[in-house]
C-alpha positions in Angstrom: -0.1 0.3 -0.1 1.2 3.6 -0.9 1.5 5.9 1.4 1.5 9.9 1.8 5.2 9.1 2.9 6.5 6.9 0.0 9.2 9.2 -2.0 8.4 9.4 -5.7 11.2 7.0 -7.2 9.2 4.0 -4.4 5.9 4.4 -5.5 7.6 3.8 -8.8 9.0 0.7 -8.1 6.1 -0.6 -5.8 2.5 0.6 -8.7 4.0 -0.8 -12.3 0.9 2.3 -13.5 2.1 5.0 -11.1 4.2 7.2 -13.8 1.1 7.2 -15.4 -1.3 8.3 -12.9 0.7 10.6 -12.2 1.2 12.1 -15.2 -2.2 12.8 -15.3 -2.3 14.6 -12.1 0.6 17.0 -14.4 3.8 15.5 -12.2 5.2 15.1 -15.5 8.3 15.6 -13.9 9.3 12.1 -12.6 12.3 11.6 -14.4 14.0 14.6 -12.5 16.7 13.5 -9.3 14.9 15.6 -7.0 10.9 13.6 -7.6 12.0 11.2 -6.7 13.6 11.7 -3.6 10.8 14.0 -2.8 7.8 12.3 -0.6 4.4 11.6 -2.5 2.7 14.6 0.2 5.5 16.8 -0.8 5.0 16.0 -4.4 0.9 17.3 -3.9 1.6 20.0 -1.8 4.3 21.2 -4.7 1.7 21.1 -7.3 -0.8 21.5 -5.8 -3.2 18.3 -5.8 -5.4 17.0 -3.4 -3.4 14.1 -1.7 -5.7 11.6 -0.9 -7.4 12.3 -4.4 -4.2 10.9 -5.9 -3.2 8.5 -2.6 -7.0 7.2 -3.9 -6.4 5.8 -7.3 -2.7 4.8 -6.5 -3.6 2.7 -4.2 -7.0 0.9 -6.9 -4.5 0.0 -9.3 
């Protein structure tokens, strides 16, 4: 299960569909070094996204 504390890098390893899901939400810079080190919570804050909405989608697939 993906949580707000997982890094983007971890999420990409956990869920093979994560890149597509995150890009749907406007997170297009998944390959940059800082993106893989930040938590989902931080990424959602930076991109002004609702954390629970992103978490639900990531954990549903």
